[in-house]
C-alpha positions in Angstrom: 0.0 0.0 0.0 1.1 3.6 -0.7 0.4 6.7 1.3 -0.9 10.0 0.0 2.5 11.2 -1.3 2.8 8.0 -3.4 5.6 6.5 -1.3 5.4 2.9 -0.1 4.0 3.0 3.4 6.6 2.0 5.9 9.3 2.0 3.2 12.7 3.6 3.6 13.1 7.5 3.1 15.1 8.6 0.0 18.4 10.4 0.7 19.4 13.7 -0.9 21.9 12.2 -3.4 19.4 9.7 -4.6 16.7 12.3 -5.1 19.1 14.6 -7.1 20.5 11.9 -9.2 17.0 11.0 -10.6 16.4 14.4 -12.3 19.8 16.2 -12.6 22.4 13.5 -13.4 22.0 14.0 -17.2 21.1 17.7 -17.1 23.3 20.0 -19.2 22.9 22.6 -16.5 25.6 22.6 -13.7 23.8 21.5 -10.5 24.9 20.8 -7.0 23.0 19.8 -3.8 24.1 20.7 -0.3 22.9 20.0 3.2 20.6 22.6 4.6 22.6 23.9 7.5 26.1 22.6 7.0 26.3 23.4 3.3 28.3 20.2 2.8 28.1 19.1 -0.8 26.2 15.8 -1.2 25.7 15.7 -4.9 27.2 17.3 -8.1 26.5 16.4 -11.7 29.2 16.2 -14.4 28.2 19.7 -15.8 29.0 21.4 -12.5 32.3 19.5 -12.1 33.3 20.5 -15.6 32.3 24.2 -14.9 34.5 24.5 -11.7 37.3 22.3 -13.1 37.3 19.8 -10.3 36.5 16.0 -10.1 33.2 15.0 -8.6 34.8 12.9 -6.0 36.9 15.8 -4.8 33.8 18.0 -4.3 31.6 15.5 -2.4 31.8 16.0 1.3 33.4 19.4 1.2 31.8 22.8 2.0 30.0 24.5 -0.9 32.1 27.6 -0.4 35.2 25.6 -1.4 33.7 24.7 -4.7 32.8 28.2 -6.0 34.9 31.3 -6.7 35.5 33.8 -3.9 34.7 31.2 -1.2 32.7 32.6 1.7 32.5 36.0 -0.1 30.5 34.4 -2.9 27.1 36.0 -2.9 25.3 32.6 -3.4 26.6 31.3 0.0 24.5 33.9 1.8 21.3 32.6 0.2 21.6 28.9 1.3 20.3 29.2 4.8 17.5 31.6 3.9 16.2 29.4 1.1 16.5 26.3 3.3 14.5 27.7 6.2 11.9 29.8 4.2 11.4 27.4 1.3 11.4 30.3 -1.1 13.6 30.0 -4.1 16.0 32.9 -4.9 18.2 33.9 -7.8 21.5 35.7 -8.0 22.0 37.2 -11.5 25.3 37.7 -13.2 27.6 37.6 -10.3 31.1 38.8 -11.4 33.9 36.4 -10.4 37.2 38.2 -10.8 39.2 35.5 -9.1 38.7 33.2 -12.1 41.0 33.4 -15.1 39.7 34.8 -17.2 37.0 36.6 -15.1 33.5 35.1 -15.5 29.9 35.9 -14.9 27.7 33.2 -13.3 23.9 33.2 -12.5 22.7 31.2 -9.5 19.2 29.7 -9.0 18.7 28.3 -5.5 15.7 26.3 -4.2 15.0 23.9 -1.4 14.4 20.1 -2.1 11.8 18.3 -0.1 11.9 14.8 1.1 9.0 12.2 1.2 7.9 13.7 4.5 7.6 17.2 2.9 10.5 18.5 5.0 13.5 20.1 3.3 16.3 17.7 2.8 18.7 20.3 1.5 19.3 23.0 -1.1 19.9 22.7 -4.8 22.0 25.3 -6.7 21.8 25.5 -10.5 24.7 27.5 -12.0 24.5 29.1 -15.4 27.6 30.6 -17.1 26.5 33.9 -18.6 29.8 35.6 -19.3 29.2 36.5 -22.9 25.7 37.7 -22.3 26.8 39.9 -19.3 29.7 41.4 -21.3 27.5 42.1 -24.2 24.9 43.7 -21.9 27.6 45.9 -20.3 28.9 46.9 -23.7 25.4 47.8 -24.8 25.0 49.8 -21.6 28.3 51.6 -22.2 27.3 52.4 -25.8 24.0 53.7 -24.6 25.7 55.9 -22.0 28.1 57.1 -24.7 25.3 57.9 -27.0 23.5 59.9 -24.3 26.7 61.7 -23.5 27.3 62.4 -27.1 23.8 63.7 -27.5 24.3 66.0 -24.5 27.6 67.1 -25.9 26.1 67.7 -29.3 23.5 70.0 -27.7 26.2 71.8 -25.8 28.3 72.3 -29.0 25.2 73.5 -30.8 24.6 76.0 -28.1 28.2 77.1 -28.1 28.2 77.4 -31.9 25.1 79.6 -31.6 26.9 81.8 -29.1 30.0 81.9 -31.3 27.9 83.0 -34.3 26.4 85.8 -32.2 29.9 86.8 -31.0 31.3 86.6 -34.6 28.6 88.9 -35.9 29.3 91.4 -33.1 33.0 91.1 -33.8 32.4 91.6 -37.5 30.6 94.8 -36.7 33.4 96.0 -34.5 36.0 95.0 -37.1 34.3 97.0 -39.7 34.2 100.0 -37.4 37.9 99.6 -36.6 38.8 99.1 -40.2 37.1 102.3 -41.2 39.3 104.2 -38.7 42.5 102.1 -39.2 43.8 104.1 -42.2 43.4 107.4 -40.5 45.1 106.1 -37.3 47.9 104.6 -39.4 48.4 107.9 -41.1 48.5 109.7 -37.7 51.0 107.1 -36.3 53.2 107.4 -39.4 53.2 111.2 -39.1 54.1 111.0 -35.4 56.8 108.5 -36.2 58.2 110.8 -38.9 58.1 113.8 -36.5 59.9 111.8 -33.8 62.7 110.9 -36.3 62.9 114.5 -37.4 63.0 115.6 -33.7 65.8 113.2 -32.8 67.8 114.3 -35.8 67.4 118.0 -35.0 68.0 117.4 -31.3 71.3 115.5 -32.0 72.5 118.3 -34.3 71.5 121.1 -31.9 73.2 119.3 -29.0 76.3 118.6 -31.0 76.9 122.3 -31.9 77.9 123.5 -28.4 80.1 120.5 -27.7 82.8 121.6 -30.2 83.6 124.9 -28.5 83.5 123.2 -25.1 85.9 120.5 -26.3 88.2 123.2 -27.8 88.2 125.1 -24.5 89.2 122.0 -22.7 92.1 121.5 -25.1 93.2 125.1 -24.5 93.2 124.5 -20.8 95.4 121.5 -21.3 98.0 123.8 -23.0 98.5 125.8 -19.8 101.9 125.3 -18.2 101.0 126.3 -14.7 97.8 124.2 -14.4 96.9 123.6 -10.8 95.7 120.2 -9.5 92.1 121.7 -9.2 92.2 123.0 -12.7 93.5 119.7 -14.0 90.7 117.8 -12.2 88.1 120.2 -13.6 89.5 119.9 -17.1 89.5 116.1 -16.9 85.8 116.1 -15.8 84.9 118.4 -18.7 86.8 116.2 -21.2 85.2 113.0 -19.9 81.7 114.4 -19.9 82.1 116.0 -23.4 83.2 112.6 -24.6 80.2 110.9 -23.1 77.8 113.5 -24.5 79.4 113.1 -27.9 78.8 109.3 -27.8 75.2 109.8 -26.7 74.6 112.3 -29.5 76.2 110.1 -32.0 73.9 107.3 -30.9 70.9 109.6 -31.4 72.0 110.5 -34.9 72.5 106.8 -35.6 68.9 106.1 -34.5 67.7 108.8 -36.8 69.6 107.2 -39.7 68.4 103.7 -38.9 64.7 104.6 -38.6 64.8 106.7 -41.7 66.8 104.2 -43.7 69.6 106.6 -44.4 72.5 104.2 -43.4 74.5 103.3 -46.5 77.5 101.0 -46.5 80.7 102.0 -48.2 81.9 98.6 -49.1 85.5 97.7 -50.0 87.7 94.7 -49.9 89.3 94.6 -46.5 91.2 92.4 -44.1 89.1 92.0 -41.0 92.2 91.6 -38.8 92.9 95.3 -39.4 89.4 96.3 -38.3 89.9 94.3 -35.1 93.2 96.1 -34.4 91.6 99.5 -34.9 88.7 98.6 -32.6 91.2 97.5 -30.0 93.0 100.8 -30.2 89.7 102.7 -29.9 88.7 101.0 -26.6 92.2 101.1 -25.0 91.5 104.2 -22.9 88.3 102.6 -21.4 90.1 99.3 -20.8 93.0 101.1 -19.0 90.6 103.2 -17.0 88.9 100.1 -15.6 92.2 98.2 -15.3 91.0 95.4 -17.5 93.1 92.9 -19.4 92.1 92.5 -23.0 93.2 89.4 -24.8 93.2 89.5 -28.6 93.3 86.4 -30.8 93.8 86.7 -34.5 94.5 84.1 -37.3 97.9 84.3 -39.1 96.4 84.9 -42.5 94.0 87.6 -43.8 90.3 87.2 -43.5 88.9 89.1 -46.5 85.5 90.7 -46.5 83.5 93.0 -48.8 82.4 95.4 -46.1 82.3 98.9 -44.7 85.4 99.3 -42.5 84.0 102.2 -40.4 80.7 100.4 -39.6 82.4 97.1 -38.7 84.8 99.0 -36.4 81.7 100.6 -34.9 80.2 97.1 -34.3 83.3 95.9 -32.5 83.8 99.1 -30.5 80.2 98.9 -29.2 80.6 95.3 -28.1 84.0 96.0 -26.5 82.6 99.1 -24.7 79.8 97.1 -23.3 82.2 94.4 -22.1 84.4 97.0 -20.4 81.6 99.0 -18.8 79.6 96.0 -17.4 82.6 94.1 -15.9 84.1 94.7 -12.5 87.5 96.5 -12.5 90.5 94.2 -13.1 88.3 91.9 -15.2 89.3 89.9 -18.3 87.9 90.5 -21.8 88.6 88.3 -24.9 88.2 89.3 -28.5 88.7 86.6 -31.1 88.6 86.3 -34.9 88.5 83.1 -36.8 87.3 81.8 -40.2 84.7 78.9 -40.2 84.0 77.8 -43.7 82.5 80.6 -45.6 82.1 82.8 -42.5 84.3 85.1 -40.5 83.4 84.7 -36.8 84.1 87.4 -34.2 83.6 86.6 -30.5 83.6 89.1 -27.6 83.6 87.4 -24.3 83.7 89.1 -20.8 83.4 88.0 -17.2 81.0 90.8 -16.3 77.6 90.9 -14.6 75.8 89.0 -17.4 72.3 89.5 -18.8 69.0 88.5 -17.1 67.1 85.7 -18.9 64.0 87.9 -19.4 66.1 90.6 -21.0 68.3 88.4 -23.3 65.6 87.7 -26.0 65.2 91.4 -26.6 68.7 92.6 -25.9 69.1 93.8 -29.5 65.9 95.8 -29.5 66.1 99.6 -29.7 66.3 101.3 -26.3 66.6 98.0 -24.5 69.0 98.1 -21.5 69.8 95.4 -19.0 68.8 96.1 -15.4 71.7 97.5 -13.3 72.3 98.9 -9.8 73.1 102.6 -9.3 76.8 101.9 -8.7 77.0 100.2 -12.1 75.1 102.9 -14.0 77.1 103.6 -17.2 74.7 105.9 -19.0 73.6 105.2 -22.6 70.3 105.0 -24.3 70.1 101.3 -25.1 71.0 102.0 -28.7 74.5 100.3 -29.1 73.4 96.7 -29.5 70.5 97.7 -31.8 73.1 99.4 -34.0 75.3 96.3 -33.9 72.4 94.1 -35.1 71.4 96.5 -37.8 74.9 96.9 -39.2 75.7 93.2 -39.0 72.4 92.4 -40.8 73.2 95.0 -43.5 76.4 93.1 -44.1 74.5 89.9 -44.5 75.6 88.5 -41.2 74.1 87.5 -37.8 74.8 88.3 -34.2 73.8 86.4 -31.1 74.2 86.9 -27.4 74.9 84.1 -24.9 74.8 85.0 -21.2 73.7 84.2 -17.7 73.5 86.5 -14.6 76.8 86.6 -12.8 78.6 84.6 -15.5 79.5 87.2 -18.1 78.4 87.5 -21.7 79.5 86.3 -25.1 78.5 88.0 -28.3 79.1 86.1 -31.6 79.1 87.9 -34.9 79.2 86.0 -38.2 79.9 87.7 -41.5 80.2 86.2 -45.0 83.8 86.2 -46.3 84.7 88.0 -49.6 85.3 84.8 -51.6 84.2 81.4 -50.4 86.6 79.7 -52.8 89.7 81.1 -51.1 91.6 78.4 -49.2 91.3 78.4 -45.4 94.7 78.6 -43.7 95.8 75.7 -41.6 96.3 77.8 -38.5 92.8 79.2 -38.4 91.0 76.2 -36.9 92.8 76.5 -33.6 92.3 74.9 -30.3 88.7 75.1 -29.1 87.1 75.2 -25.7 83.6 74.7 -24.2 81.9 78.0 -23.5 80.2 78.2 -20.1 77.0 79.3 -21.9 76.8 76.1 -24.0 78.2 77.4 -27.3 80.1 74.4 -28.6 81.6 76.4 -31.5 83.3 79.0 -29.3 87.1 78.9 -29.6 88.1 82.0 -27.5 90.2 80.6 -24.7 89.0 81.4 -21.2 92.2 83.1 -20.2 95.3 84.9 -21.4 97.8 83.1 -23.5 99.6 83.0 -26.9 102.3 85.3 -28.2 102.7 88.7 -26.7 102.1 91.6 -29.0 102.9 94.5 -26.8 102.7 95.6 -23.2 103.9 93.9 -20.1 102.1 90.6 -19.7 99.0 90.7 -17.5 99.2 94.4 -16.5 96.0 96.4 -16.8 95.4 97.5 -20.4 97.7 94.9 -21.9 96.6 93.4 -25.2 97.9 89.9 -25.6 97.9 88.5 -29.1 99.0 85.4 -31.0 98.1 82.8 -33.5 96.1 79.6 -32.9 98.1 76.7 -31.7 
C-alpha cells in the first residue's frame, strides 16, 4: 500500500543524493546539492564538475564555499540558509567572479528540495555561465551611455556654436568699425613717427653744436703750463663728460639714420684683422681706465670681407665698450677672430655681470638696457646693441648673445667672407674650448695666452695676441 504522497507505506526514506540523481544527473545545466545547515556538498553532476574544473569525487563531502569562486565571499553562499528555512527560491543574477582566469559571470538559481515527508532535505543550486551575455549587456549599456553623453555634448556644442555666431557677428561689426578708422590712425601714427625721427635728428645736431667749443676750450686748458691740480681735475671732468655727451649724441644720430633708412654702406675689400686692431685701439682708454686685461686672438692669414670698415669697427667698439663697462674692474675681456668655412666669426667674451634671462631675448631691440644697480650705472640710451644688429644684418651676417647672470656674456658675430673659394689657412681652426654658456663652437680661450704683441704681460690694459696653436 502507498500513502498520499505516493511513497510505499513504511518504506525507507530517500536520501538527498538519490533524489538529485534522478532528475539532474543527465542535465546539461551545472547543478549541486548541499545539506541545509552545514552546506556540505552531497551531490554534483558532471556539468558542475566541468564548470568548476574539479573532479566530482573531490567535491563530495566538502563545504560548498570551497567549490565556487571567492569562497565565503561568494554571494550565493549567503542565500543557502535563507532558502532552506523559508522554502522560497532565490536567484543571484550575473555575479562577477574576478578570481577566475579569465574573469567570468555566473547566475545562481537556488531552491529547497523536499523529502518524502515534505520536510527540506537540502538545497539545490543551479549555476549558469552567462559571461558572454553579461559582457554584451555591459557593452550595450556603455554604448547607450556614450550615445546619451554624445547627444548631450552635441546639444552643448550647438549652443556654443550659436553663441559663437552671435559673437562673430558682433566682432564683424566691431572689425568694420575699426577698419574704417585704421587708415586714419595709421596715417597719424606714421606722421608721429616721422616727426619723432625729425626731432631726434634735429636734437642731436643742436646738442652737438655747443660741444665743439667746449671741447676746444678743454684743449686750450690742457696747454696751460701752470695748471693747478684743481684745474686739471676740472678739465678732466669736462673732457670726460664731453666725450660721453658726444657718444650719446652720435647714438641719437644713428637712431635717426636707422629709422629713416639713411644708413648706407661704403663697401670695400678689407682684411678683418685690421678692423679688429683699430677697434682695440679705440677702446684702449676705457680698458685702461677700468684696469681690465684685453686678450686679442687673430688668425695668421688675412680674413677678407667686402664690407664697410667704419661700420664694422663701430660694431666691435660697441661690443667691447659694453664688455668693459659692465665688468668689474680688473676683469678679463677676450676678442677673437677666426674663419669657419664661408664665414668670419668674431667673438667678444667678458666676465661681467651678465644679462638676465628675461632681457636676453630682446637685448638687440632699440632702447633696451639690462637692469643694473646705481653703482653700475654707465649711462647710454640702449642703442648700441640695436646698432650692432642693424649693421651686421646689413652686411649679410648674424649676431647672437649668450649670457647668464653673474657669469659674463659672449657676443658672436658671423659675417660672409669675400670669396668662399679662397683656401682656409691651416692655423685658423685653432684649439677650441667649451663655452660656459653652451656654445660648442666657441674657440676663444677662457684666459690669457699666446704670443705677446705689446705691453707687459697681464698688467691692466695689456693686449695679448698670438696665432692659434
